[in-house]
Structure formats: C-alpha cells, structure tokens
C-alpha positions as CSV (number, residue, x, y, z in Angstrom):
1,X,-16.1,109.4,-60.1
2,X,-15.9,108.9,-56.4
3,X,-16.3,105.1,-56.6
4,X,-13.7,104.8,-59.4
5,X,-11.1,106.9,-57.5
6,X,-11.6,104.9,-54.3
7,X,-11.6,101.6,-56.2
8,X,-8.3,102.4,-58.0
9,X,-6.6,103.7,-54.8
10,X,-7.7,100.6,-52.8
11,X,-6.7,98.2,-55.6
12,X,-3.3,99.9,-56.2
13,X,-2.5,99.9,-52.5
14,X,-3.4,96.2,-52.1
15,X,-1.4,95.3,-55.2
16,X,1.6,97.2,-53.9
17,X,1.8,95.9,-50.3
18,X,-0.5,93.0,-49.7
19,X,1.3,89.6,-49.4
20,X,-1.8,87.7,-50.7
21,X,-4.6,88.2,-53.2
22,X,-7.6,90.0,-51.9
23,X,-11.3,89.5,-52.9
24,X,-14.1,91.8,-52.0
25,X,-15.3,95.4,-51.9
26,X,-14.6,96.4,-48.3
27,X,-12.0,98.9,-49.5
28,X,-14.6,100.7,-51.5
29,X,-17.0,100.6,-48.4
30,X,-14.2,102.2,-46.3
31,X,-13.5,104.7,-49.0
32,X,-17.1,105.8,-49.2
33,X,-17.4,106.0,-45.4
34,X,-14.3,108.3,-45.2
35,X,-15.5,110.3,-48.2
36,X,-18.8,111.0,-46.3
37,X,-16.9,111.8,-43.2
38,X,-14.4,114.2,-44.9
39,X,-16.4,115.9,-47.6
40,X,-18.1,118.4,-45.4
41,X,-14.8,119.6,-44.0
42,X,-13.3,120.1,-47.5
43,X,-16.5,121.7,-48.8
44,X,-17.0,123.8,-45.6
45,X,-20.6,122.7,-45.4
46,X,-22.3,122.6,-42.0
47,X,-24.9,120.1,-43.2
48,X,-22.3,117.7,-44.5
49,X,-20.2,118.1,-41.3
50,X,-23.4,117.3,-39.3
51,X,-23.9,114.2,-41.4
52,X,-20.3,113.2,-40.8
53,X,-20.8,113.6,-37.0
54,X,-23.9,111.4,-37.1
55,X,-22.2,108.8,-39.3
56,X,-19.2,108.7,-37.1
57,X,-21.3,108.3,-34.0
58,X,-23.2,105.4,-35.5
59,X,-20.4,103.6,-37.5
60,X,-17.2,105.2,-36.4
61,X,-16.0,102.0,-34.9
62,X,-15.4,100.4,-38.3
63,X,-12.4,102.7,-38.7
64,X,-10.4,100.3,-36.5
65,X,-10.4,98.0,-39.6
66,X,-7.6,100.0,-41.1
67,X,-5.3,98.4,-38.6
68,X,-3.9,94.9,-38.9
69,X,-5.8,92.6,-36.6
70,X,-7.2,89.5,-38.3
71,X,-5.0,87.8,-40.9
72,X,-8.1,86.9,-42.9
73,X,-9.1,90.5,-43.3
74,X,-7.3,92.8,-45.8
75,X,-6.5,95.9,-43.7
76,X,-4.5,97.1,-46.7
77,X,-7.7,97.4,-48.8
78,X,-9.4,99.2,-45.9
79,X,-6.5,101.6,-45.4
80,X,-6.0,102.5,-49.1
81,X,-9.8,102.6,-49.6
82,X,-10.0,105.2,-46.8
83,X,-7.1,107.2,-48.2
84,X,-8.9,107.0,-51.6
85,X,-12.1,108.4,-50.0
86,X,-10.1,111.2,-48.4
87,X,-8.6,112.0,-51.8
88,X,-12.0,111.8,-53.5
89,X,-13.5,114.2,-50.9
90,X,-10.8,116.7,-51.7
91,X,-11.2,116.4,-55.4
92,X,-15.0,116.7,-55.3
93,X,-14.9,119.7,-53.0
94,X,-12.5,121.5,-55.3
95,X,-14.6,120.7,-58.4
96,X,-17.7,122.0,-56.6
97,X,-15.9,125.2,-55.8
98,X,-14.9,125.6,-59.4
99,X,-18.4,125.1,-60.6
100,X,-19.9,127.5,-58.1
101,X,-17.4,130.3,-59.1
102,X,-15.5,132.8,-57.0
103,X,-17.1,133.9,-53.7
104,X,-18.8,137.3,-53.8
105,X,-16.7,140.3,-52.8
106,X,-16.7,141.3,-49.2
107,X,-18.8,144.3,-48.2
108,X,-16.8,147.0,-46.4
109,X,-13.4,146.3,-48.2
110,X,-12.1,143.9,-45.5
111,X,-8.5,144.2,-46.6
C-alpha cells in the first residue's frame, strides 16, 4: 500500500506540473525515505524515531533533491514522492492505531 500511494502521488504531481516526460523511480525512493523518516512521529514510536534519526544522519542530504537544481533531474518527482511518503506514513499510523484498538484507561482518573 505504501509503494502504491507514493507512486500515485509522485506520478500525479509530475503529470500536473512537469514540463517534460519523466522516467525512473526516484520519486518512489524519495517517498520511501520520507515515509521511514516520518512514520515514527505519526506512530509515536521511539524505535521508529530512532531509526529516522539514524537514516537522516546517513542519507539526509538527499532531501535537497526536492529543490530544482539540475534540469536533467525531476525535482517534481522527488517532491511529490516525498509528499506521498508523508501521506503514507500518516495513513499507515492511523491504520495501525485502529487495529491496536483504543488505549487502556488511565489509572487514577486523570480527568
């Protein structure tokens, strides 16, 4: 589901605003990278946030690819792939919370 959502978001974005045809899967790569960076924050998971910090430390520099720099590189695919990854992280975290059920009641009546 994540790959499909990123692929569609990247493809639609390129189709809407790119002045030329685009070939490649770099939008999907950017989408997965942003998905991995954002999922821990949406899921409120310390382990996934730690993974995001490590990934950002190693490969965070690729995020500059969402800005126009080289006319031979589709920054549109990168940008919309990244936005698709952000959307996918949100959707997956919400689905995970629904499957897990409601949180247990607070002890002590905190209200």
